[in-house]
C-alpha positions as a Markdown table, in Angstrom:
| # | Residue | x | y | z |
|---|---|---|---|---|
| 1 | Met | -26.4 | -89.8 | -19.0 |
| 2 | Ser | -23.8 | -87.1 | -19.1 |
| 3 | Thr | -21.3 | -87.2 | -22.0 |
| 4 | Val | -18.6 | -86.9 | -19.3 |
| 5 | Glu | -18.1 | -90.2 | -17.6 |
| 6 | Val | -15.9 | -89.1 | -14.6 |
| 7 | Ser | -15.3 | -85.9 | -12.8 |
| 8 | Val | -12.3 | -85.8 | -10.4 |
| 9 | Val | -13.1 | -83.1 | -7.9 |
| 10 | Val | -10.7 | -81.5 | -5.5 |
| 11 | Cys | -11.4 | -78.7 | -3.0 |
| 12 | Thr | -8.5 | -76.4 | -2.0 |
| 13 | Arg | -7.6 | -73.3 | -0.2 |
| 14 | Asn | -4.2 | -71.7 | 0.0 |
| 15 | Arg | -2.2 | -74.9 | -0.6 |
| 16 | Ala | -0.7 | -74.1 | -4.0 |
| 17 | Glu | 2.5 | -76.2 | -3.5 |
| 18 | Ser | 0.6 | -79.2 | -2.2 |
| 19 | Leu | -2.0 | -78.9 | -5.0 |
| 20 | Ala | 0.7 | -78.8 | -7.6 |
| 21 | Arg | 2.1 | -82.1 | -6.2 |
| 22 | Met | -1.4 | -83.7 | -6.4 |
| 23 | Leu | -2.0 | -82.5 | -9.9 |
| 24 | Arg | 1.4 | -83.9 | -11.0 |
| 25 | Ser | 0.2 | -87.3 | -9.8 |
| 26 | Leu | -3.1 | -86.9 | -11.7 |
| 27 | Ala | -1.1 | -86.1 | -14.9 |
| 28 | Ala | 1.1 | -89.1 | -14.4 |
| 29 | Met | -1.7 | -91.7 | -13.9 |
| 30 | Asp | -3.0 | -94.1 | -16.5 |
| 31 | Val | -6.0 | -92.8 | -18.4 |
| 32 | Pro | -7.8 | -94.7 | -21.1 |
| 33 | Ala | -7.5 | -92.8 | -24.4 |
| 34 | Asp | -11.2 | -92.9 | -25.0 |
| 35 | Leu | -12.3 | -91.7 | -21.5 |
| 36 | Ala | -14.4 | -88.5 | -21.3 |
| 37 | Trp | -13.3 | -87.0 | -18.0 |
| 38 | Glu | -12.6 | -83.8 | -16.3 |
| 39 | Val | -10.7 | -82.4 | -13.3 |
| 40 | Val | -12.7 | -79.8 | -11.3 |
| 41 | Ile | -10.7 | -77.7 | -8.7 |
| 42 | Val | -12.9 | -75.9 | -6.3 |
| 43 | Asp | -10.9 | -72.8 | -5.2 |
| 44 | Asn | -12.4 | -72.0 | -1.8 |
| 45 | Gly | -11.1 | -68.4 | -1.6 |
| 46 | Ser | -7.3 | -68.9 | -2.1 |
| 47 | Thr | -5.1 | -65.9 | -1.9 |
| 48 | Asp | -1.8 | -67.6 | -2.9 |
| 49 | Asp | -0.7 | -69.0 | -6.3 |
| 50 | Thr | -3.5 | -71.5 | -6.6 |
| 51 | Pro | -5.0 | -70.0 | -9.8 |
| 52 | Ala | -1.6 | -70.0 | -11.5 |
| 53 | Val | -0.9 | -73.6 | -10.5 |
| 54 | Ile | -4.3 | -74.7 | -12.0 |
| 55 | Glu | -3.6 | -72.8 | -15.2 |
| 56 | Gly | -0.2 | -74.5 | -15.4 |
| 57 | Phe | -1.8 | -77.9 | -15.8 |
| 58 | Ala | -4.2 | -76.9 | -18.6 |
| 59 | Asp | -2.0 | -78.5 | -21.2 |
| 60 | Arg | -1.8 | -81.8 | -19.3 |
| 61 | Leu | -5.2 | -82.3 | -17.7 |
| 62 | Pro | -8.8 | -81.5 | -18.7 |
| 63 | Ile | -8.9 | -79.1 | -15.8 |
| 64 | Arg | -11.1 | -76.2 | -14.8 |
| 65 | Arg | -11.3 | -74.0 | -11.8 |
| 66 | Val | -14.6 | -73.3 | -10.0 |
| 67 | Met | -14.7 | -70.5 | -7.4 |
| 68 | Glu | -16.5 | -70.8 | -4.1 |
| 69 | Ala | -16.1 | -67.6 | -2.0 |
| 70 | Glu | -17.8 | -68.9 | 1.1 |
| 71 | Pro | -15.1 | -70.7 | 3.1 |
| 72 | Gly | -15.8 | -74.2 | 4.5 |
| 73 | Leu | -15.0 | -77.7 | 3.2 |
| 74 | Ser | -18.6 | -78.9 | 3.1 |
| 75 | Val | -19.6 | -75.7 | 1.2 |
| 76 | Ala | -16.8 | -76.3 | -1.3 |
| 77 | Arg | -17.7 | -79.9 | -1.7 |
| 78 | Asn | -21.3 | -79.1 | -2.5 |
| 79 | Thr | -20.1 | -76.6 | -5.1 |
| 80 | Gly | -17.9 | -79.3 | -6.6 |
| 81 | Ala | -20.8 | -81.7 | -6.8 |
| 82 | Ala | -23.0 | -79.1 | -8.4 |
| 83 | Asn | -20.5 | -78.3 | -11.1 |
| 84 | Ala | -19.4 | -81.9 | -11.8 |
| 85 | Arg | -20.5 | -83.1 | -15.2 |
| 86 | Gly | -19.5 | -86.7 | -14.9 |
| 87 | His | -21.8 | -89.6 | -14.1 |
| 88 | Tyr | -19.3 | -90.5 | -11.4 |
| 89 | Ile | -17.6 | -88.1 | -9.1 |
| 90 | Cys | -14.1 | -89.2 | -7.8 |
| 91 | Trp | -13.2 | -87.2 | -4.7 |
| 92 | Thr | -9.6 | -86.7 | -3.5 |
| 93 | Asp | -7.8 | -84.0 | -1.5 |
| 94 | Asp | -5.1 | -81.5 | -2.3 |
| 95 | Asp | -2.6 | -83.1 | 0.1 |
| 96 | Val | -2.5 | -86.6 | -1.5 |
| 97 | Glu | -0.8 | -88.2 | -4.5 |
| 98 | Val | -3.0 | -90.6 | -6.4 |
| 99 | Gly | -1.5 | -93.9 | -7.6 |
| 100 | Gln | -0.8 | -94.6 | -11.3 |
| 101 | Glu | -3.7 | -97.0 | -11.4 |
| 102 | Trp | -6.1 | -95.0 | -9.3 |
| 103 | Leu | -8.5 | -93.9 | -12.0 |
| 104 | Val | -8.4 | -97.2 | -13.9 |
| 105 | Ala | -9.1 | -99.1 | -10.7 |
| 106 | Tyr | -12.2 | -97.0 | -10.1 |
| 107 | Leu | -13.3 | -97.4 | -13.8 |
| 108 | Asp | -13.0 | -101.2 | -13.5 |
| 109 | Ala | -15.1 | -101.2 | -10.3 |
| 110 | Phe | -17.7 | -99.0 | -11.9 |
| 111 | Ala | -18.1 | -101.6 | -14.6 |
| 112 | Ala | -18.0 | -104.6 | -12.2 |
| 113 | Phe | -20.5 | -103.0 | -9.7 |
| 114 | Pro | -22.9 | -101.0 | -11.9 |
| 115 | Asp | -25.5 | -100.8 | -9.2 |
| 116 | Ala | -23.2 | -99.4 | -6.5 |
| 117 | Ala | -23.8 | -95.9 | -5.3 |
| 118 | Tyr | -20.3 | -95.2 | -3.9 |
| 119 | Phe | -16.8 | -96.6 | -3.8 |
| 120 | Ala | -13.9 | -96.4 | -1.4 |
| 121 | Gly | -10.1 | -96.7 | -1.9 |
| 122 | Arg | -7.0 | -97.2 | 0.2 |
| 123 | Val | -5.4 | -94.2 | 2.0 |
| 124 | Val | -1.8 | -94.7 | 2.9 |
| 125 | Pro | -0.2 | -92.1 | 5.2 |
| 126 | Val | 3.2 | -90.7 | 4.2 |
| 127 | Tyr | 5.0 | -89.0 | 7.1 |
| 128 | Glu | 7.1 | -86.0 | 6.2 |
| 129 | Gly | 10.4 | -86.1 | 8.0 |
| 130 | Glu | 11.1 | -88.7 | 10.6 |
| 131 | Arg | 8.0 | -90.1 | 12.2 |
| 132 | Pro | 8.1 | -89.8 | 16.1 |
| 133 | Ser | 8.6 | -93.1 | 17.8 |
| 134 | Trp | 5.6 | -92.6 | 20.0 |
| 135 | Ile | 3.4 | -92.6 | 16.9 |
| 136 | Thr | 5.0 | -95.7 | 15.6 |
| 137 | Arg | 4.4 | -97.5 | 18.8 |
| 138 | Asn | 0.8 | -96.6 | 18.9 |
| 139 | Met | -0.4 | -96.7 | 15.3 |
| 140 | Asp | -3.3 | -99.0 | 16.1 |
| 141 | Val | -4.7 | -96.2 | 18.3 |
| 142 | Leu | -3.9 | -93.3 | 15.9 |
| 143 | Ala | -4.7 | -94.8 | 12.5 |
| 144 | Thr | -8.0 | -93.0 | 12.0 |
| 145 | Leu | -6.5 | -89.8 | 13.2 |
| 146 | Phe | -3.9 | -89.9 | 10.4 |
| 147 | Ala | -6.6 | -91.0 | 7.9 |
| 148 | Glu | -5.2 | -94.5 | 7.3 |
| 149 | Arg | -7.7 | -96.6 | 5.4 |
| 150 | Asp | -7.1 | -100.2 | 4.4 |
| 151 | Leu | -9.9 | -102.8 | 4.3 |
| 152 | Gly | -7.9 | -105.5 | 2.7 |
| 153 | Gly | -6.7 | -106.5 | -0.8 |
| 154 | Thr | -9.9 | -107.9 | -2.2 |
| 155 | Arg | -12.4 | -105.8 | -4.1 |
| 156 | Arg | -15.8 | -106.4 | -2.6 |
| 157 | Ala | -19.1 | -104.9 | -1.4 |
| 158 | Leu | -18.8 | -102.8 | 1.7 |
| 159 | Arg | -20.6 | -104.0 | 4.8 |
| 160 | Ala | -23.3 | -101.6 | 5.8 |
| 161 | Glu | -23.4 | -102.9 | 9.4 |
| 162 | Thr | -19.8 | -102.0 | 10.1 |
| 163 | Asn | -17.8 | -98.8 | 9.9 |
| 164 | Glu | -16.6 | -99.4 | 6.4 |
| 165 | Gly | -17.6 | -96.1 | 4.8 |
| 166 | Pro | -15.1 | -94.2 | 2.6 |
| 167 | Phe | -12.7 | -91.5 | 3.7 |
| 168 | Gly | -13.1 | -88.1 | 1.9 |
| 169 | Ala | -9.5 | -88.3 | 0.6 |
| 170 | Asn | -10.3 | -91.2 | -1.7 |
| 171 | Cys | -13.8 | -92.1 | -2.8 |
| 172 | Ala | -16.1 | -92.1 | -5.7 |
| 173 | Val | -19.9 | -91.5 | -5.8 |
| 174 | Val | -22.5 | -91.7 | -8.5 |
| 175 | Arg | -23.4 | -88.1 | -9.2 |
| 176 | Lys | -27.1 | -88.4 | -8.7 |
| 177 | Trp | -26.6 | -90.1 | -5.2 |
| 178 | Gln | -24.1 | -87.3 | -4.3 |
| 179 | Arg | -26.5 | -84.5 | -5.3 |
| 180 | Asp | -29.4 | -86.2 | -3.5 |
| 181 | His | -27.3 | -86.3 | -0.3 |
| 182 | Pro | -25.2 | -83.1 | 0.0 |
| 183 | Tyr | -22.7 | -82.4 | 2.6 |
| 184 | Asn | -24.0 | -80.7 | 5.8 |
| 185 | Val | -22.4 | -77.3 | 6.0 |
| 186 | Glu | -22.5 | -77.5 | 9.8 |
| 187 | Leu | -19.9 | -80.3 | 9.6 |
| 188 | Gly | -16.4 | -80.3 | 8.3 |
| 189 | Val | -13.7 | -77.8 | 8.7 |
| 190 | Ser | -14.6 | -74.1 | 8.4 |
| 191 | Pro | -13.6 | -70.7 | 9.9 |
| 192 | Arg | -16.5 | -71.0 | 12.3 |
| 193 | Phe | -15.6 | -74.5 | 13.7 |
| 194 | Arg | -13.4 | -77.5 | 13.2 |
| 195 | Arg | -15.8 | -80.5 | 13.0 |
| 196 | Leu | -15.4 | -83.8 | 11.4 |
| 197 | Gly | -17.8 | -86.5 | 10.0 |
| 198 | Glu | -19.2 | -84.7 | 6.9 |
| 199 | Glu | -18.5 | -87.6 | 4.6 |
| 200 | Thr | -19.5 | -90.1 | 7.2 |
| 201 | Ala | -22.9 | -88.4 | 7.4 |
| 202 | Val | -23.3 | -88.5 | 3.6 |
| 203 | Phe | -22.5 | -92.1 | 3.2 |
| 204 | Arg | -24.6 | -93.2 | 6.1 |
| 205 | Ala | -27.5 | -91.3 | 4.5 |
| 206 | Ile | -26.9 | -93.0 | 1.2 |
| 207 | Arg | -26.9 | -96.4 | 2.8 |
| 208 | Ala | -30.1 | -95.6 | 4.7 |
| 209 | Ala | -31.6 | -94.7 | 1.3 |
| 210 | Gly | -30.6 | -98.1 | -0.1 |
| 211 | Gly | -27.3 | -97.2 | -1.7 |
| 212 | Gln | -24.6 | -99.9 | -1.7 |
| 213 | Gly | -20.8 | -99.4 | -1.5 |
| 214 | Cys | -17.8 | -101.1 | -2.9 |
| 215 | Trp | -14.2 | -101.4 | -1.6 |
| 216 | Val | -11.6 | -100.8 | -4.4 |
| 217 | Pro | -8.1 | -101.5 | -2.9 |
| 218 | Ala | -6.2 | -100.8 | -6.2 |
| 219 | Ala | -7.5 | -97.2 | -6.1 |
| 220 | Ser | -4.8 | -96.1 | -3.7 |
| 221 | Val | -3.6 | -92.6 | -2.6 |
| 222 | Arg | -0.7 | -91.4 | -0.6 |
| 223 | His | -1.8 | -88.9 | 2.1 |
| 224 | His | 1.0 | -86.6 | 3.2 |
| 225 | Ile | 1.2 | -85.9 | 6.9 |
| 226 | Pro | 3.3 | -82.8 | 7.7 |
| 227 | Gln | 5.4 | -82.6 | 10.8 |
| 228 | Ser | 3.0 | -80.1 | 12.3 |
| 229 | Arg | 0.5 | -83.0 | 12.6 |
| 230 | Gln | 2.9 | -85.4 | 14.1 |
| 231 | Thr | 2.6 | -83.9 | 17.6 |
| 232 | Lys | 0.6 | -84.5 | 20.7 |
| 233 | Asp | -0.9 | -81.0 | 20.4 |
| 234 | Tyr | -2.4 | -82.1 | 17.1 |
| 235 | Val | -3.8 | -85.2 | 18.7 |
| 236 | Leu | -5.5 | -83.0 | 21.3 |
| 237 | Thr | -6.9 | -80.7 | 18.7 |
| 238 | Tyr | -8.2 | -83.5 | 16.5 |
| 239 | Gln | -9.8 | -85.3 | 19.5 |
| 240 | Lys | -11.5 | -82.1 | 20.6 |
| 241 | Ser | -12.9 | -81.9 | 17.1 |
| 242 | Val | -14.2 | -85.4 | 17.5 |
| 243 | Gly | -15.9 | -84.4 | 20.8 |
| 244 | Glu | -17.4 | -81.3 | 19.4 |
| 245 | Thr | -18.8 | -83.3 | 16.4 |
| 246 | Trp | -20.3 | -85.8 | 18.9 |
| 247 | Ala | -22.1 | -83.0 | 20.7 |
| 248 | Ala | -23.1 | -81.1 | 17.5 |
| 249 | Leu | -24.6 | -84.2 | 15.8 |
| 250 | Thr | -27.3 | -84.5 | 18.4 |
| 251 | Asp | -28.1 | -80.8 | 18.1 |
| 252 | Leu | -28.2 | -81.2 | 14.3 |
| 253 | Gly | -30.6 | -84.1 | 14.4 |
| 254 | Ile | -28.2 | -86.4 | 12.7 |
| 255 | Pro | -28.0 | -90.0 | 14.1 |
| 256 | Asn | -24.9 | -89.9 | 16.2 |
| 257 | Phe | -22.0 | -91.9 | 14.9 |
| 258 | Met | -19.4 | -90.4 | 17.3 |
| 259 | Gly | -21.0 | -91.8 | 20.4 |
| 260 | Pro | -24.4 | -92.0 | 22.2 |
| 261 | Glu | -26.8 | -89.2 | 21.7 |
| 262 | Leu | -25.7 | -86.3 | 23.9 |
| 263 | Tyr | -28.8 | -84.6 | 25.2 |
| 264 | Arg | -28.7 | -81.6 | 27.5 |
| 265 | Thr | -30.6 | -83.3 | 30.3 |
| 266 | Gly | -30.3 | -83.7 | 34.1 |
| 267 | Arg | -28.3 | -81.2 | 36.1 |
| 268 | Leu | -26.6 | -78.6 | 33.9 |
| 269 | Ile | -23.5 | -76.6 | 34.7 |
| 270 | Arg | -23.0 | -73.7 | 32.3 |
| 271 | Gly | -25.2 | -75.6 | 29.7 |
| 272 | Ser | -23.3 | -78.9 | 29.9 |
| 273 | Pro | -24.5 | -82.0 | 31.8 |
| 274 | Ala | -22.9 | -82.6 | 35.2 |
| 275 | Trp | -22.0 | -86.1 | 34.1 |
| 276 | Leu | -20.0 | -84.8 | 31.2 |
| 277 | Trp | -18.0 | -82.5 | 33.5 |
| 278 | Arg | -17.3 | -85.5 | 35.7 |
| 279 | Lys | -16.1 | -87.6 | 32.7 |
| 280 | Thr | -13.9 | -84.8 | 31.6 |
| 281 | Ala | -12.3 | -84.5 | 35.0 |
| 282 | Gln | -11.9 | -88.2 | 35.4 |
| 283 | Ser | -10.2 | -88.7 | 32.1 |
| 284 | Phe | -7.8 | -85.8 | 32.8 |
| 285 | Gly | -6.9 | -87.4 | 36.1 |
| 286 | Ala | -6.3 | -90.7 | 34.5 |
| 287 | Phe | -4.0 | -89.0 | 31.9 |
| 288 | Gln | -2.0 | -87.4 | 34.6 |
| 289 | Leu | -1.6 | -90.6 | 36.6 |
| 290 | Ala | -0.6 | -92.6 | 33.6 |
| 291 | Arg | 1.9 | -90.0 | 32.6 |
| 292 | Leu | 3.5 | -89.9 | 36.0 |
| 293 | Ala | 3.7 | -93.7 | 36.0 |
| 294 | Gly | 5.5 | -93.6 | 32.7 |
| 295 | Asn | 2.7 | -95.6 | 30.9 |
| 296 | Glu | 2.9 | -94.1 | 27.5 |
| 297 | Arg | 0.0 | -96.0 | 25.9 |
| 298 | Ser | -2.4 | -95.6 | 28.8 |
| 299 | Ala | -1.5 | -91.9 | 29.0 |
| 300 | Leu | -2.1 | -91.4 | 25.2 |
| 301 | Lys | -5.5 | -93.1 | 25.4 |
| 302 | Ala | -6.6 | -91.1 | 28.5 |
| 303 | Met | -5.4 | -87.9 | 26.8 |
| 304 | Met | -7.5 | -88.7 | 23.7 |
| 305 | Lys | -10.5 | -89.5 | 25.9 |
| 306 | Tyr | -10.0 | -86.2 | 27.9 |
| 307 | Ala | -9.8 | -84.2 | 24.7 |
| 308 | Tyr | -13.0 | -85.9 | 23.3 |
| 309 | Tyr | -15.0 | -85.0 | 26.4 |
| 310 | Arg | -13.4 | -81.6 | 26.6 |
| 311 | Gly | -14.4 | -80.8 | 23.0 |
| 312 | Ala | -18.0 | -81.8 | 23.7 |
| 313 | Asn | -18.1 | -79.8 | 26.9 |
| 314 | Asp | -16.6 | -76.7 | 25.2 |
| 315 | Tyr | -19.2 | -76.9 | 22.4 |
| 316 | Leu | -22.1 | -77.2 | 24.9 |
| 317 | Ile | -20.9 | -74.3 | 26.9 |
| 318 | Arg | -20.4 | -72.2 | 23.8 |
| 319 | Thr | -23.8 | -72.9 | 22.4 |
| 320 | Arg | -25.8 | -72.9 | 25.7 |
| 321 | Arg | -27.6 | -69.6 | 24.9 |
| 322 | Asn | -29.3 | -71.3 | 21.9 |
| 323 | His | -30.9 | -73.9 | 24.2 |
| 324 | Arg | -32.4 | -71.7 | 26.9 |
């Protein structure tokens, strides 16, 4: 076993101010005096003050910077996993603040569930500025979009048959399991595309290989939501990403967790099935009708469905030449 017990790994790119806030929270958390641990910051090609921010915490954290020049979140995560020395890898993001008991809660769970392959913690959204009222009224519809994760206050095994996998902003994985199941570089945010589901694919693969998960509610983080994400334009962009991911998963040969398998069969129009064009048009019409009727909730749901189908449609049109 590695002499380092825990590696906290964070991937970042040009978010120096946000990264500094996150590192302050790591420096303020409870850490057992005898714990051998490290903080690995994967710098994914930053051109801002990120190096100086990392260096500024060298006297407070066992921190080191790892460079990954190829941009892309999944690429950076794989680099982080390859460079982690700990038996456990604790993942978090550069736009969160970890709770004071975050690391201790994970350590307690590691001891209580020694056979578990991965662990998931609570993610609490923190809205910068005044949260728009339309978001407040529809939080049950938008919770996943804002990465809210709360599976209750009891530490327990995660149920494999339900959608109880971790979110990338707050999870821990046994290093061997993580390295055996790397992140797919065709998923996740990158300059080439804006797809989702990279961590979902990993944890589904771990479960399929027999790995068990554990919910750790005391390992809580606060996820900052800037005002730029508190808009309907962002909802549209996010849902288009969901739709693109849905279409891409089938092409990638990954069991589809975003919807049914989306095959290019039947009548095709510009590389996309006719039925998908019809679904896209129908959902857009439903959105317009609900908006005109003043039904906010129905309009929001229809808008999200339209963006989902639109994202899949756009992907299939864009990649049609590869399937001729």
